[in-house]
N, CA, C and O of each residue as an XYZ file, in Angstrom:
344
protein
N     161.541     96.758     47.334
C     161.678     96.014     49.060
C     162.279     97.106     49.603
O     162.274     96.736     50.778
N     162.864     98.324     49.622
C     163.606     99.268     50.005
C     162.370    100.179     50.789
O     162.364    100.589     51.950
N     161.409    100.329     49.798
C     160.628    101.029     50.811
C     160.097    100.508     51.783
O     160.034    101.074     52.874
N     159.541     99.127     51.506
C     158.958     98.469     52.589
C     159.597     98.212     53.744
O     158.886     98.147     54.746
N     161.249     97.979     53.917
C     162.009     98.371     54.592
C     162.295     99.451     55.436
O     162.605     99.471     56.627
N     162.170    100.162     54.786
C     161.998    101.957     55.291
C     160.860    102.231     56.059
O     161.023    102.880     57.092
N     159.373    101.735     55.642
C     158.281    101.916     56.516
C     158.360    100.891     57.546
O     158.222    101.358     58.676
N     158.515     99.821     57.502
C     159.176     99.099     58.859
C     159.623     99.297     59.513
O     159.180     99.080     60.640
N     161.116     99.986     59.271
C     162.007    100.826     60.081
C     161.082    102.035     60.729
O     161.060    101.927     61.955
N     160.507    102.871     60.364
C     159.685    104.157     60.554
C     158.790    103.289     61.783
O     159.066    103.294     62.983
N     157.647    102.552     61.123
C     156.634    101.974     62.083
C     157.607    101.555     63.925
O     157.268    101.960     65.037
N     158.709    100.723     63.590
C     159.468    100.168     64.959
C     159.998    101.433     65.438
O     159.670    101.705     66.593
N     160.880    102.435     64.721
C     161.042    104.000     65.345
C     159.785    104.145     66.448
O     159.859    104.100     67.676
N     158.618    104.333     65.602
C     157.698    105.117     66.235
C     157.029    104.130     67.309
O     156.162    104.741     67.934
N     157.123    103.164     67.606
C     157.089    102.500     68.210
C     158.092    102.216     69.719
O     157.654    102.046     70.857
N     159.150    102.231     69.393
C     160.549    102.455     70.090
C     159.970    103.905     70.945
O     159.777    103.999     72.157
N     159.816    104.731     70.124
C     159.442    105.945     71.201
C     158.293    106.120     71.707
O     158.289    107.182     72.329
N     157.221    105.548     71.749
C     156.065    105.615     72.242
C     156.476    104.850     73.472
O     156.290    105.401     74.557
N     157.096    103.463     73.434
C     157.549    102.776     74.889
C     158.331    103.653     75.259
O     158.086    104.073     76.390
N     159.546    104.293     74.538
C     160.010    104.886     75.721
C     159.432    106.007     76.621
O     159.708    106.226     77.801
N     158.381    106.816     75.635
C     157.608    108.150     76.452
C     156.662    107.050     77.738
O     156.462    107.495     78.868
N     156.228    105.794     77.374
C     155.555    105.303     77.920
C     156.054    104.331     79.539
O     155.383    103.830     80.441
N     157.174    104.400     79.336
C     158.488    103.658     80.709
C     158.554    105.265     81.355
O     158.280    105.389     82.549
N     158.945    106.576     80.494
C     158.584    107.716     81.790
C     157.811    108.195     81.934
O     158.064    109.364     82.226
N     156.521    107.906     81.896
C     155.306    108.004     82.440
C     155.216    106.979     83.684
O     155.026    107.318     84.852
N     155.343    106.011     83.336
C     155.415    105.095     84.567
C     156.688    105.319     85.756
O     156.396    105.296     86.951
N     157.748    105.481     85.413
C     158.628    106.265     86.325
C     158.332    107.312     86.779
O     158.830    107.582     87.872
N     157.573    108.143     86.249
C     157.182    109.313     87.144
C     156.255    109.098     87.516
O     155.920    110.111     88.131
N     155.308    108.205     87.599
C     153.998    107.827     88.562
C     154.511    107.349     90.018
O     154.148    107.635     91.159
N     155.386    106.606     89.558
C     155.725    105.850     90.742
C     156.415    106.650     91.911
O     156.179    106.349     93.081
N     157.466    107.909     91.498
C     158.030    108.618     92.120
C     157.050    109.657     92.491
O     157.568    110.579     93.122
N     155.435    109.807     92.222
C     154.900    110.697     92.457
C     154.743    110.628     94.323
O     154.742    111.578     95.105
N     154.625    109.199     94.608
C     154.661    108.902     96.232
C     155.891    109.806     96.985
O     155.793    110.581     97.937
N     157.017    109.434     96.242
C     158.146    110.252     96.691
C     157.767    111.938     97.140
O     157.954    112.713     98.078
N     157.124    111.900     95.807
C     157.011    113.527     95.676
C     156.336    114.119     96.650
O     156.739    115.105     97.267
N     155.201    113.499     96.842
C     154.154    113.842     97.988
C     154.297    113.577     99.009
O     153.646    114.262     99.798
N     155.291    112.350     99.678
C     155.891    112.818    101.391
C     156.815    113.889    100.919
O     156.511    114.700    101.794
N     157.699    114.508    100.216
C     158.262    115.159    100.237
C     157.520    116.648    100.409
O     158.102    117.540    101.026
N     156.117    116.871     99.787
C     155.879    117.904    100.263
C     154.848    117.608    101.436
O     153.744    118.154    101.435
N     155.179    116.861    102.283
C     154.415    116.615    103.553
C     153.309    116.014    103.403
O     152.689    116.082    104.464
N     152.496    115.217    102.280
C     151.582    114.495    102.555
C     151.846    113.355    102.865
O     152.659    112.557    102.400
N     150.643    113.242    104.232
C     151.507    111.806    104.755
C     150.706    110.669    103.984
O     149.915    110.825    103.054
N     151.166    109.308    104.690
C     150.659    108.184    103.696
C     149.137    108.092    104.574
O     148.638    109.032    105.192
N     148.661    106.942    104.467
C     147.452    106.660    104.763
C     147.233    106.400    106.272
O     146.104    106.539    106.742
N     148.132    106.079    106.938
C     148.421    105.130    108.142
C     148.480    106.519    108.764
O     147.541    106.801    109.508
N     149.569    107.565    108.555
C     149.622    108.690    109.069
C     148.227    109.562    109.218
O     148.021    110.112    110.299
N     147.308    109.690    108.198
C     146.276    110.224    107.736
C     145.275    109.809    108.790
O     144.679    110.642    109.472
N     145.107    108.530    108.908
C     144.218    108.207    110.370
C     144.693    108.381    111.696
O     144.056    108.605    112.725
N     146.052    108.226    111.490
C     146.546    108.355    113.394
C     146.335    110.413    113.402
O     146.151    110.933    114.502
N     146.378    111.099    112.453
C     145.867    112.423    112.174
C     144.413    112.474    112.828
O     144.192    113.055    113.890
N     143.696    111.977    112.274
C     142.568    112.075    112.402
C     142.017    111.681    113.975
O     141.256    112.381    114.644
N     142.566    110.464    114.352
C     142.427    110.202    115.419
C     142.748    110.895    116.562
O     141.962    110.952    117.507
N     144.093    111.559    116.571
C     144.535    112.651    117.644
C     143.726    114.000    117.148
O     143.921    114.953    117.903
N     142.848    114.275    116.018
C     142.075    115.400    116.155
C     140.978    115.183    117.066
O     140.494    116.045    117.800
N     140.549    113.757    116.959
C     139.524    113.161    117.692
C     139.435    112.778    119.010
O     138.395    112.414    119.559
N     140.993    112.893    119.743
C     140.813    113.001    121.365
C     141.092    114.397    121.439
O     141.140    114.619    122.649
N     141.269    115.286    120.931
C     141.518    116.721    121.300
C     140.131    117.481    121.411
O     139.906    118.401    122.197
N     139.162    116.900    120.415
C     137.888    117.088    120.035
C     137.079    116.890    120.990
O     136.156    117.691    121.137
N     137.251    115.527    122.077
C     136.443    115.327    122.817
C     136.965    115.826    123.921
O     136.167    116.110    124.814
N     138.051    116.003    124.097
C     138.604    116.842    124.887
C     137.903    118.350    125.597
O     137.708    118.711    126.758
N     137.628    119.050    124.085
C     136.870    120.158    124.119
C     135.202    120.109    124.436
O     134.461    120.829    125.106
N     135.014    119.037    123.710
C     133.235    118.840    124.087
C     133.142    118.599    125.601
O     132.318    119.268    126.224
N     133.972    117.630    126.310
C     133.811    117.685    127.769
C     134.149    118.646    128.772
O     133.852    118.625    129.966
N     134.705    119.358    128.232
C     134.865    120.602    129.112
C     133.623    121.611    128.874
O     133.043    122.192    129.791
N     133.260    121.746    127.310
C     131.999    122.434    127.177
C     130.813    121.778    128.348
O     130.283    122.302    129.327
N     130.690    120.457    127.769
C     129.947    120.073    128.751
C     129.566    119.900    130.252
O     128.487    119.673    130.797
N     130.883    120.093    130.750
C     130.970    120.453    132.200
C     131.048    121.545    132.359
O     131.648    121.778    133.408
N     130.653    122.661    131.699
C     130.534    124.137    131.930
C     129.024    124.356    132.063
O     128.514    125.086    132.912
N     128.330    123.619    131.096
C     126.616    123.754    130.717
C     126.189    123.059    131.856
O     125.379    123.758    132.465
N     126.458    121.587    132.606
C     126.179    121.128    133.802
C     126.471    121.861    134.804
O     125.722    121.863    135.781
N     127.424    122.502    134.775
C     127.906    123.347    136.518
C     126.539    124.374    136.584
O     126.032    124.333    137.705
N     125.997    125.071    135.859
C     125.289    125.915    135.531
C     125.539    127.283    135.686
O     124.705    128.064    136.143
N     127.014    127.693    135.208
C     127.274    128.960    135.235
C     126.687    129.938    134.192
O     126.626    131.167    134.224
N     126.157    128.812    133.004
C     125.355    129.258    131.770
C     124.395    130.271    132.083
O     123.408    129.827    132.670
N     124.394    131.807    131.807
C     123.911    132.625    132.277
C     122.697    133.254    131.007
O     123.195    134.210    130.413
N     121.646    133.002    130.640
C     121.371    133.825    129.739
C     120.117    135.003    129.825
O     119.037    134.984    130.416
N     120.755    136.007    128.978
C     120.623    137.391    129.402
C     119.553    137.844    128.245
O     120.097    137.947    127.145
N     118.073    138.153    128.251
C     117.666    138.979    127.334
C     117.377    140.399    127.714
O     117.216    140.958    128.799
N     117.365    140.792    126.500
C     117.713    142.504    126.654
C     115.936    143.169    126.711
O     115.355    143.839    127.565
N     115.467    142.573    125.308
C     113.998    143.081    125.182
C     113.214    141.952    124.911
O     113.674    141.322    123.958
N     112.138    141.430    125.424
C     110.976    140.269    125.702
C     110.315    140.784    124.112
O     109.927    141.926    123.865
N     110.315    139.692    123.212
C     109.528    139.745    121.864
C     108.033    140.123    122.866
O     107.714    139.929    124.039
N     107.318    140.820    121.546
C     106.012    140.827    122.294
C     105.367    139.923    121.570
O     105.654    139.719    120.390
N     104.291    139.196    122.300
C     103.351    137.783    121.820
C     102.390    138.331    120.736
O     102.208    139.525    120.973
N     101.786    137.980    119.770
C     101.225    137.927    118.623
C      99.827    137.481    119.826
O     100.066    137.063    120.958
N      98.423    137.681    119.284
C      97.402    137.209    119.401
C      97.009    136.126    118.729
O      95.882    135.665    118.906
């Protein structure tokens, strides 16, 4: 009977060890968000706001470019005309 008791204790010890490791992994994965925040990675709401801010800046630049093109100030100069093939 002692051998069976010993094998049960070893198996229970292994199970306890594995559960402990699983708990550590779970705790580390939940602290991953805090690590990401500390590293400067914003949450999804902040990311969406950042995209919206960049889109506003891009729209301003496109409006500026469109105004320049519509003003007629753009001038294209061709140094050498390509020869026409027959």
